[in-house]
DSSP file (Angstrom, degrees, kcal/mol; ACC not computed):
  #  RESIDUE AA STRUCTURE BP1 BP2  ACC     N-H-->O    O-->H-N    N-H-->O    O-->H-N    TCO  KAPPA ALPHA  PHI   PSI    X-CA   Y-CA   Z-CA
    1    1 A X              0   0    0      0, 0.0     2,-0.3     0, 0.0     0, 0.0   0.000 360.0 360.0 360.0 123.2   -1.8  -18.5  -36.2
    2    2 A X        -     0   0    0      1,-0.0     2,-0.2     3,-0.0     3,-0.0  -0.654 360.0-124.1 -90.7 145.4    1.1  -16.9  -34.4
    3    3 A X        -     0   0    0     -2,-0.3     2,-0.1     1,-0.1    -1,-0.0  -0.616  37.4 -96.9 -82.7 149.9    0.8  -15.5  -30.9
    4    4 A X        -     0   0    0     -2,-0.2     2,-0.2     1,-0.1     5,-0.1  -0.378  35.1-130.6 -67.3 138.6    1.7  -11.9  -30.4
    5    5 A X    >>  -     0   0    0      1,-0.1     3,-1.3    -2,-0.1     4,-0.6  -0.594  18.6-118.4 -85.2 150.7    5.2  -11.2  -29.2
    6    6 A X  G >4 S+     0   0    0      1,-0.3     3,-0.7    -2,-0.2    20,-0.4   0.884 112.1  50.1 -50.9 -43.3    5.8   -8.9  -26.3
    7    7 A X  G 34 S+     0   0    0      1,-0.2    -1,-0.3    18,-0.1    -3,-0.0   0.657 117.0  38.9 -76.3 -13.4    7.8   -6.4  -28.2
    8    8 A X  G <4 S+     0   0    0     -3,-1.3    -1,-0.2     2,-0.1    -2,-0.2   0.207  80.5 133.3-121.7  14.9    5.4   -6.1  -31.1
    9    9 A X  S << S-     0   0    0     -3,-0.7     2,-0.7    -4,-0.6    -3,-0.0  -0.243  70.5 -94.6 -64.3 156.7    2.0   -6.2  -29.5
   10   10 A X    >   -     0   0    0      1,-0.2     3,-0.8     2,-0.1    -1,-0.1  -0.597  36.7-166.8 -72.4 113.1   -0.6   -3.6  -30.5
   11   11 A X  T 3  S+     0   0    0     -2,-0.7    -1,-0.2     1,-0.2     3,-0.1   0.263  78.5  62.3 -90.5  15.4   -0.1   -0.9  -28.0
   12   12 A X  T 3   +     0   0    0      1,-0.1    -1,-0.2    10,-0.0     3,-0.1   0.046  64.9 111.7-121.7  26.4   -3.3    0.9  -28.9
   13   13 A X  S <  S+     0   0    0     -3,-0.8     2,-0.5     1,-0.2    -2,-0.1   0.866  81.1  35.2 -71.7 -37.5   -5.8   -1.8  -27.9
   14   14 A X    >   -     0   0    0      1,-0.1     3,-1.5    -3,-0.1    -1,-0.2  -0.947  61.3-163.7-123.0 115.6   -7.3    0.0  -24.9
   15   15 A X  T 3  S+     0   0    0     -2,-0.5    -1,-0.1     1,-0.3    -2,-0.1   0.739  92.5  57.2 -67.7 -20.1   -7.8    3.8  -24.9
   16   16 A X  T 3  S+     0   0    0      2,-0.0    -1,-0.3     3,-0.0     2,-0.2   0.480  79.6 113.6 -89.5  -5.1   -8.2    3.9  -21.2
   17   17 A X  S <  S-     0   0    0     -3,-1.5     5,-0.1     1,-0.1    -3,-0.0  -0.476  77.9-104.3 -72.1 137.8   -4.9    2.3  -20.5
   18   18 A X    >   -     0   0    0     -2,-0.2     3,-1.0     1,-0.1     4,-0.4  -0.215  25.7-119.0 -60.5 155.1   -2.4    4.6  -18.8
   19   19 A X  G >  S+     0   0    0      1,-0.2     3,-2.0     2,-0.2     4,-0.4   0.876 111.4  61.7 -62.2 -39.3    0.4    6.0  -21.0
   20   20 A X  G >  S+     0   0    0      1,-0.3     3,-0.7     2,-0.2    -1,-0.2   0.760  96.2  60.7 -65.5 -19.1    3.1    4.4  -18.9
   21   21 A X  G <  S+     0   0    0     -3,-1.0    -1,-0.3     1,-0.2    -2,-0.2   0.632 102.2  54.3 -75.6 -15.2    1.7    0.9  -19.8
   22   22 A X  G <  S+     0   0    0     -3,-2.0     2,-0.3    -4,-0.4    -1,-0.2   0.445  95.5  85.3 -99.7   0.0    2.3    1.7  -23.4
   23   23 A X  S <  S-     0   0    0     -3,-0.7    77,-0.0    -4,-0.4    76,-0.0  -0.668  86.8  -1.6 -98.3 157.9    6.0    2.5  -22.9
   24   24 A X  S    S-     0   0    0     -2,-0.3     2,-0.3    76,-0.1    76,-0.2  -0.133 101.2 -48.2  69.8-163.2    9.0    0.1  -22.9
   25   25 A X        -     0   0    0     74,-2.2    76,-0.2    73,-0.1   -18,-0.1  -0.789  57.9-100.2-107.0 152.0    8.5   -3.5  -23.3
   26   26 A X        -     0   0    0    -20,-0.4     2,-0.1    -2,-0.3     3,-0.1  -0.453  45.1-132.6 -63.1 132.5    6.1   -5.8  -21.5
   27   27 A X        -     0   0    0      1,-0.2    72,-0.1    -2,-0.1     5,-0.1  -0.446  40.8 -67.6 -84.0 169.8    8.1   -7.5  -18.7
   28   28 A X    >>  -     0   0    0      1,-0.2     4,-1.8    70,-0.1     3,-1.2  -0.278  46.8-127.2 -51.5 133.1    7.9  -11.2  -18.1
   29   29 A X  H 3> S+     0   0    0      1,-0.3     4,-2.7     2,-0.2     5,-0.2   0.787 106.1  64.2 -62.5 -27.1    4.5  -12.0  -16.8
   30   30 A X  H 3> S+     0   0    0      2,-0.2     4,-1.8     1,-0.2    -1,-0.3   0.865 103.9  46.3 -59.1 -37.5    5.9  -13.8  -13.8
   31   31 A X  H <> S+     0   0    0     -3,-1.2     4,-2.5     2,-0.2    -2,-0.2   0.913 112.3  50.1 -70.2 -45.2    7.5  -10.6  -12.6
   32   32 A X  H  X S+     0   0    0     -4,-1.8     4,-2.4     1,-0.2    -2,-0.2   0.910 110.9  49.7 -58.9 -44.8    4.3   -8.6  -13.2
   33   33 A X  H  X S+     0   0    0     -4,-2.7     4,-2.1     2,-0.2    -1,-0.2   0.858 111.0  49.9 -63.2 -37.9    2.3  -11.2  -11.3
   34   34 A X  H  X S+     0   0    0     -4,-1.8     4,-2.1     2,-0.2    -2,-0.2   0.904 110.2  50.5 -61.7 -44.4    4.8  -11.0   -8.4
   35   35 A X  H  X S+     0   0    0     -4,-2.5     4,-2.3     1,-0.2    -2,-0.2   0.900 109.8  49.5 -60.8 -44.0    4.5   -7.4   -8.4
   36   36 A X  H  X S+     0   0    0     -4,-2.4     4,-2.4     2,-0.2    -1,-0.2   0.879 108.3  52.9 -67.0 -37.5    0.8   -7.6   -8.3
   37   37 A X  H  X S+     0   0    0     -4,-2.1     4,-2.0     2,-0.2    -1,-0.2   0.901 109.8  51.0 -62.4 -38.7    0.9  -10.1   -5.3
   38   38 A X  H  X S+     0   0    0     -4,-2.1     4,-2.1     1,-0.2    -2,-0.2   0.922 108.2  50.8 -64.9 -42.3    3.1   -7.6   -3.5
   39   39 A X  H  X S+     0   0    0     -4,-2.3     4,-2.0     1,-0.2    -1,-0.2   0.910 110.1  50.4 -62.3 -41.6    0.6   -4.8   -4.1
   40   40 A X  H  X S+     0   0    0     -4,-2.4     4,-2.0     1,-0.2    -1,-0.2   0.844 107.2  53.6 -64.8 -32.3   -2.1   -7.0   -2.7
   41   41 A X  H  X S+     0   0    0     -4,-2.0     4,-1.6     2,-0.2    -1,-0.2   0.874 107.7  50.2 -63.8 -41.7   -0.2   -7.8    0.3
   42   42 A X  H  X S+     0   0    0     -4,-2.1     4,-2.0     2,-0.2    -2,-0.2   0.837 110.4  50.9 -63.9 -36.8    0.3   -4.1    0.9
   43   43 A X  H  X S+     0   0    0     -4,-2.0     4,-2.6     2,-0.2    -2,-0.2   0.862 106.7  53.2 -71.7 -32.8   -3.5   -3.6    0.5
   44   44 A X  H  X S+     0   0    0     -4,-2.0     4,-2.4     2,-0.2    -2,-0.2   0.890 108.7  50.4 -67.9 -36.0   -4.2   -6.3    3.0
   45   45 A X  H  X S+     0   0    0     -4,-1.6     4,-2.3     2,-0.2    -2,-0.2   0.919 109.8  50.4 -63.9 -42.0   -1.9   -4.5    5.5
   46   46 A X  H  X S+     0   0    0     -4,-2.0     4,-2.5     1,-0.2    -2,-0.2   0.918 111.5  48.6 -65.3 -41.7   -3.8   -1.2    4.8
   47   47 A X  H  X S+     0   0    0     -4,-2.6     4,-2.4     1,-0.2    -1,-0.2   0.903 109.5  51.9 -66.0 -37.1   -7.1   -3.1    5.4
   48   48 A X  H  X S+     0   0    0     -4,-2.4     4,-1.9     2,-0.2    -2,-0.2   0.906 111.0  47.4 -65.1 -38.4   -5.8   -4.6    8.7
   49   49 A X  H  X S+     0   0    0     -4,-2.3     4,-2.1     2,-0.2    -2,-0.2   0.917 111.8  51.0 -66.0 -41.2   -4.8   -1.1    9.8
   50   50 A X  H  X S+     0   0    0     -4,-2.5     4,-1.9     1,-0.2    -2,-0.2   0.898 110.8  48.3 -65.2 -37.8   -8.2    0.2    8.9
   51   51 A X  H  X S+     0   0    0     -4,-2.4     4,-2.6     2,-0.2    -1,-0.2   0.837 108.1  54.0 -70.4 -32.2   -9.8   -2.6   10.8
   52   52 A X  H  X S+     0   0    0     -4,-1.9     4,-2.2     2,-0.2    -2,-0.2   0.854 108.2  52.3 -69.7 -32.8   -7.6   -1.9   13.9
   53   53 A X  H  X S+     0   0    0     -4,-2.1     4,-1.8     2,-0.2    -2,-0.2   0.925 113.2  41.5 -65.5 -45.5   -8.8    1.7   13.7
   54   54 A X  H  X S+     0   0    0     -4,-1.9     4,-2.3     2,-0.2     5,-0.2   0.902 115.0  50.8 -68.4 -43.2  -12.4    0.8   13.7
   55   55 A X  H  X S+     0   0    0     -4,-2.6     4,-2.9     2,-0.2    -2,-0.2   0.914 109.8  51.2 -60.2 -45.3  -11.9   -1.9   16.4
   56   56 A X  H  X S+     0   0    0     -4,-2.2     4,-0.9     1,-0.2    -1,-0.2   0.924 112.9  45.9 -60.2 -44.7  -10.1    0.5   18.7
   57   57 A X  H  < S+     0   0    0     -4,-1.8    -1,-0.2    -5,-0.2    -2,-0.2   0.902 119.7  38.6 -67.4 -39.2  -12.9    3.0   18.4
   58   58 A X  H  < S+     0   0    0     -4,-2.3    -2,-0.2     1,-0.2    -1,-0.2   0.775 126.7  29.0 -85.4 -27.8  -15.7    0.5   18.9
   59   59 A X  H  < S+     0   0    0     -4,-2.9     2,-1.4    -5,-0.2     3,-0.3   0.262  82.2 109.3-122.7  16.5  -14.3   -1.7   21.5
   60   60 A X     <  +     0   0    0     -4,-0.9    -1,-0.1     1,-0.2     9,-0.1  -0.645  26.8 140.4 -94.3  86.8  -11.9    0.4   23.6
   61   61 A X  S    S+     0   0    0     -2,-1.4    -1,-0.2     1,-0.1     5,-0.1   0.666  71.4  47.5 -97.9 -19.4  -13.7    0.7   27.0
   62   62 A X  S    S+     0   0    0     -3,-0.3     2,-0.2     0, 0.0    -1,-0.1   0.540  90.7  96.5-103.1  -5.0  -10.6    0.3   29.3
   63   63 A X  S    S-     0   0    0      1,-0.1    65,-0.1    68,-0.0     6,-0.1  -0.515  80.7 -92.7 -89.6 160.1   -8.2    2.7   27.6
   64   64 A X  S    S+     0   0    0     63,-1.0    -1,-0.1    66,-0.2    68,-0.1   0.729  85.1   2.8 -40.4-146.5   -7.6    6.2   28.7
   65   65 A X     >  -     0   0    0      1,-0.1     4,-2.5     3,-0.1     5,-0.2  -0.174  59.4-139.5 -51.2 128.8   -9.4    9.3   27.4
   66   66 A X  H  > S+     0   0    0      1,-0.2     4,-2.9     2,-0.2     5,-0.2   0.903 105.3  55.5 -59.7 -39.5  -12.1    8.7   24.9
   67   67 A X  H  > S+     0   0    0      1,-0.2     4,-2.1     2,-0.2    -1,-0.2   0.927 108.5  47.4 -58.8 -42.6  -10.9   11.7   22.9
   68   68 A X  H  > S+     0   0    0      2,-0.2     4,-2.6     1,-0.2    -1,-0.2   0.920 111.7  50.7 -62.5 -44.0   -7.3   10.3   22.7
   69   69 A X  H  X S+     0   0    0     -4,-2.5     4,-2.8     1,-0.2    -2,-0.2   0.916 109.9  50.0 -65.2 -40.2   -8.7    6.9   21.6
   70   70 A X  H  X S+     0   0    0     -4,-2.9     4,-2.6    -5,-0.2    -1,-0.2   0.877 110.7  49.8 -68.3 -33.4  -10.8    8.5   18.9
   71   71 A X  H  X S+     0   0    0     -4,-2.1     4,-2.2    -5,-0.2    -2,-0.2   0.923 111.8  46.3 -68.1 -41.2   -7.8   10.4   17.6
   72   72 A X  H  X S+     0   0    0     -4,-2.6     4,-2.6     2,-0.2    -2,-0.2   0.919 114.6  49.7 -63.7 -39.7   -5.6    7.4   17.5
   73   73 A X  H  X S+     0   0    0     -4,-2.8     4,-2.1     1,-0.2    -2,-0.2   0.926 112.3  45.8 -65.9 -43.4   -8.5    5.5   15.7
   74   74 A X  H  X S+     0   0    0     -4,-2.6     4,-2.1     2,-0.2    -1,-0.2   0.858 110.9  54.4 -68.1 -31.0   -9.0    8.2   13.2
   75   75 A X  H  X S+     0   0    0     -4,-2.2     4,-3.1     2,-0.2    -2,-0.2   0.936 106.3  52.9 -64.3 -45.1   -5.2    8.4   12.6
   76   76 A X  H  X S+     0   0    0     -4,-2.6     4,-2.5     1,-0.2    -2,-0.2   0.935 108.7  48.6 -58.7 -44.2   -5.2    4.7   11.9
   77   77 A X  H  X S+     0   0    0     -4,-2.1     4,-1.7     2,-0.2    -1,-0.2   0.877 111.2  49.4 -63.5 -35.2   -7.9    5.0    9.3
   78   78 A X  H  X S+     0   0    0     -4,-2.1     4,-2.7     2,-0.2     5,-0.2   0.937 109.8  52.5 -66.0 -44.1   -6.0    7.9    7.7
   79   79 A X  H  X S+     0   0    0     -4,-3.1     4,-3.3     1,-0.2     5,-0.2   0.919 107.2  52.7 -53.9 -45.1   -2.8    5.7    7.7
   80   80 A X  H  X S+     0   0    0     -4,-2.5     4,-1.7     1,-0.2    -1,-0.2   0.909 110.3  47.8 -60.4 -44.2   -4.7    3.0    6.0
   81   81 A X  H  X S+     0   0    0     -4,-1.7     4,-1.7     2,-0.2    -1,-0.2   0.930 114.2  45.7 -55.9 -50.2   -5.9    5.4    3.3
   82   82 A X  H  X S+     0   0    0     -4,-2.7     4,-2.9     1,-0.2     5,-0.2   0.932 110.9  53.0 -64.7 -44.3   -2.4    6.8    2.7
   83   83 A X  H  X S+     0   0    0     -4,-3.3     4,-2.3     1,-0.2    -1,-0.2   0.849 105.3  54.4 -61.8 -32.0   -0.9    3.3    2.7
   84   84 A X  H  X S+     0   0    0     -4,-1.7     4,-1.3    -5,-0.2    -1,-0.2   0.896 111.0  46.7 -71.8 -35.2   -3.3    2.1    0.0
   85   85 A X  H  X S+     0   0    0     -4,-1.7     4,-2.2     2,-0.2    -2,-0.2   0.920 111.7  50.5 -65.2 -43.8   -2.3    5.1   -2.2
   86   86 A X  H  X S+     0   0    0     -4,-2.9     4,-2.6     1,-0.2    -2,-0.2   0.858 106.0  55.8 -64.4 -34.4    1.3    4.5   -1.6
   87   87 A X  H  X S+     0   0    0     -4,-2.3     4,-2.3    -5,-0.2    -1,-0.2   0.866 108.3  47.5 -65.8 -33.5    1.0    0.8   -2.5
   88   88 A X  H  X S+     0   0    0     -4,-1.3     4,-3.1     2,-0.2    -2,-0.2   0.926 111.4  50.9 -68.6 -41.2   -0.5    1.7   -5.9
   89   89 A X  H  X S+     0   0    0     -4,-2.2     4,-3.0     1,-0.2    -2,-0.2   0.932 112.5  47.3 -60.1 -45.1    2.3    4.2   -6.5
   90   90 A X  H  X S+     0   0    0     -4,-2.6     4,-2.0     2,-0.2    -1,-0.2   0.910 112.1  49.3 -61.3 -44.3    4.9    1.4   -5.5
   91   91 A X  H  X S+     0   0    0     -4,-2.3     4,-2.4     2,-0.2    -2,-0.2   0.950 113.6  46.1 -64.6 -44.7    3.2   -1.1   -7.8
   92   92 A X  H  X S+     0   0    0     -4,-3.1     4,-2.6     1,-0.2     5,-0.2   0.952 111.3  51.8 -59.8 -48.0    3.2    1.4  -10.7
   93   93 A X  H  X S+     0   0    0     -4,-3.0     4,-2.1     1,-0.2    -1,-0.2   0.856 110.7  48.3 -57.0 -37.7    6.8    2.5  -10.2
   94   94 A X  H  X S+     0   0    0     -4,-2.0     4,-2.6     2,-0.2    -1,-0.2   0.901 110.3  51.6 -67.6 -44.2    8.0   -1.2  -10.2
   95   95 A X  H  X S+     0   0    0     -4,-2.4     4,-2.2     1,-0.2    -2,-0.2   0.933 111.8  46.9 -61.3 -46.3    6.0   -1.9  -13.4
   96   96 A X  H  X S+     0   0    0     -4,-2.6     4,-1.6     1,-0.2    -1,-0.2   0.911 111.7  50.6 -60.5 -45.1    7.6    1.2  -15.1
   97   97 A X  H  <>S+     0   0    0     -4,-2.1     5,-2.9    -5,-0.2    -1,-0.2   0.920 111.8  47.8 -61.1 -42.4   11.1    0.2  -14.0
   98   98 A X  H ><5S+     0   0    0     -4,-2.6     3,-1.1     1,-0.2    -1,-0.2   0.881 108.5  54.4 -65.4 -36.0   10.5   -3.4  -15.3
   99   99 A X  H 3<5S+     0   0    0     -4,-2.2   -74,-2.2     1,-0.3    -1,-0.2   0.830 116.3  37.9 -67.8 -29.6    9.2   -2.1  -18.6
  100  100 A X  T 3<5S-     0   0    0     -4,-1.6    -1,-0.3    -3,-0.2    -2,-0.2   0.136 111.5-119.6-105.1  16.8   12.5    0.0  -19.1
  101  101 A X  T < 5 +     0   0    0     -3,-1.1     2,-0.3   -76,-0.2    -3,-0.2   0.882  65.4 141.3  41.9  51.7   14.7   -2.7  -17.6
  102  102 A X      < -     0   0    0     -5,-2.9    -1,-0.2    -6,-0.1    -2,-0.1  -0.739  60.4 -85.2-111.1 165.8   15.9   -0.4  -14.8
  103  103 A X        -     0   0    0     -2,-0.3     2,-0.2     1,-0.1    -1,-0.1  -0.308  53.6 -98.9 -64.0 149.8   16.6   -1.2  -11.1
  104  104 A X        -     0   0    0      1,-0.1    -1,-0.1    -7,-0.1   -10,-0.1  -0.559  40.5-116.2 -76.0 138.5   13.5   -1.1   -8.9
  105  105 A X        -     0   0    0     -2,-0.2     2,-0.1   -12,-0.2    -1,-0.1  -0.333  30.0 -99.2 -71.6 154.3   13.1    2.0   -6.9
  106  106 A X        -     0   0    0      1,-0.1     2,-0.5    -2,-0.1    -1,-0.1  -0.472  43.0-118.8 -67.7 142.5   13.3    2.1   -3.1
  107  107 A X     >  -     0   0    0      1,-0.1     4,-0.7    -2,-0.1     3,-0.3  -0.755  18.7-163.9 -94.2 125.7    9.8    2.1   -1.6
  108  108 A X  H  > S+     0   0    0     -2,-0.5     4,-2.2     1,-0.2    -1,-0.1   0.671  86.8  73.2 -72.1 -18.8    8.8    5.1    0.6
  109  109 A X  H  > S+     0   0    0      1,-0.2     4,-2.7     2,-0.2    -1,-0.2   0.852  91.0  56.3 -71.0 -35.0    5.9    3.0    1.8
  110  110 A X  H  > S+     0   0    0     -3,-0.3     4,-1.8     2,-0.2    -1,-0.2   0.909 108.8  44.5 -58.0 -44.8    8.3    0.9    3.9
  111  111 A X  H  X S+     0   0    0     -4,-0.7     4,-2.4     2,-0.2    -2,-0.2   0.916 114.1  51.2 -63.9 -46.4    9.7    3.9    5.8
  112  112 A X  H  X S+     0   0    0     -4,-2.2     4,-2.5     1,-0.2    -2,-0.2   0.909 111.2  47.9 -53.7 -47.6    6.2    5.3    6.2
  113  113 A X  H  X S+     0   0    0     -4,-2.7     4,-2.3     1,-0.2    -1,-0.2   0.867 109.8  50.7 -69.0 -34.7    4.9    2.0    7.6
  114  114 A X  H  X S+     0   0    0     -4,-1.8     4,-2.3     2,-0.2    -1,-0.2   0.907 111.8  49.1 -69.0 -41.2    7.8    1.5   10.1
  115  115 A X  H  X S+     0   0    0     -4,-2.4     4,-2.6     1,-0.2     5,-0.2   0.924 112.0  48.2 -63.5 -41.9    7.3    5.1   11.4
  116  116 A X  H  X S+     0   0    0     -4,-2.5     4,-3.0     2,-0.2    -2,-0.2   0.909 112.2  46.8 -68.4 -39.6    3.6    4.6   11.8
  117  117 A X  H  X S+     0   0    0     -4,-2.3     4,-2.3     2,-0.2    -1,-0.2   0.903 113.2  50.7 -67.6 -37.8    3.9    1.3   13.7
  118  118 A X  H  X S+     0   0    0     -4,-2.3     4,-2.0     2,-0.2    -2,-0.2   0.975 114.7  43.4 -57.1 -55.8    6.7    2.8   15.9
  119  119 A X  H  X S+     0   0    0     -4,-2.6     4,-2.7     1,-0.2     5,-0.2   0.907 114.6  50.1 -60.5 -46.0    4.3    5.8   16.7
  120  120 A X  H  X S+     0   0    0     -4,-3.0     4,-2.6     1,-0.2     5,-0.2   0.880 108.0  53.6 -60.5 -38.0    1.3    3.6   17.2
  121  121 A X  H  X S+     0   0    0     -4,-2.3     4,-2.1     2,-0.2    -1,-0.2   0.909 110.5  45.4 -62.5 -43.3    3.2    1.3   19.5
  122  122 A X  H  X S+     0   0    0     -4,-2.0     4,-2.0     2,-0.2    -2,-0.2   0.932 114.4  48.8 -70.6 -43.0    4.2    4.2   21.7
  123  123 A X  H  X S+     0   0    0     -4,-2.7     4,-2.4     2,-0.2    -2,-0.2   0.932 113.1  45.6 -59.6 -46.4    0.7    5.7   21.7
  124  124 A X  H  X S+     0   0    0     -4,-2.6     4,-2.1     2,-0.2    -1,-0.2   0.863 111.0  53.6 -65.9 -37.0   -1.0    2.4   22.6
  125  125 A X  H  X S+     0   0    0     -4,-2.1     4,-2.4    -5,-0.2    -1,-0.2   0.899 110.4  47.5 -62.4 -41.7    1.6    1.7   25.3
  126  126 A X  H  X S+     0   0    0     -4,-2.0     4,-2.3     1,-0.2    -2,-0.2   0.933 111.4  51.8 -67.7 -43.4    0.8    5.2   26.8
  127  127 A X  H  < S+     0   0    0     -4,-2.4   -63,-1.0     1,-0.2    -1,-0.2   0.877 115.0  41.5 -63.6 -37.1   -3.0    4.5   26.6
  128  128 A X  H  < S+     0   0    0     -4,-2.1    -1,-0.2     1,-0.1    -2,-0.2   0.861 121.0  39.9 -77.8 -37.7   -2.6    1.1   28.3
  129  129 A X  H  < S+     0   0    0     -4,-2.4     2,-0.5    -5,-0.2    -2,-0.2   0.765  92.3  87.4 -87.1 -26.6   -0.1    2.2   31.0
  130  130 A X  S  < S-     0   0    0     -4,-2.3   -66,-0.2    -5,-0.2    -4,-0.0  -0.610  85.5-115.5 -78.0 124.6   -1.4    5.7   32.0
  131  131 A X              0   0    0     -2,-0.5    -1,-0.1     1,-0.1    -2,-0.1  -0.243 360.0 360.0 -60.6 148.0   -4.0    5.4   34.7
  132  132 A X              0   0    0    -70,-0.1    -1,-0.1   -68,-0.1    -2,-0.0   0.483 360.0 360.0 -86.9 360.0   -7.5    6.5   33.9
C-alpha cells in the first residue's frame, strides 16, 4: 500500500475545506507546523492584551479618571479582537504563499502591534503620572 504523495492527493476530500487549501501543492509539513506555531503565538499575544484590558478595568483604583481607564481598557479588548483576526489572515497568507512557492508577504500585524504598544505606553504613562 503506497502512501499518497503531496502532489497527487485527493483535493476533494472535505467539502468544507477553503478553496485556497485546494490550490498549489501541499508545503512541507514542517513549514506548515511552524506557521501554525507562529499563529498560536499571535493568538497568545491577543489573549494577553485582552487580559490586560480586563485587568486594567477591574483593578485600576489608583489611575486617573475612571472614564479614561474604561476607554483604554475597552480599546485593549478591541485591539485583542483585531489582532486575532490579523493573525488568522497572516497565517492564511503564509500558507497560500508556501503552496504557490512564493515569497512570504510582509505582515501588517507587526506594524499594527508596534503602533498599539507605543500608543498604550504613552496612555498608561499619562495615567500614572498625571495627578488625580
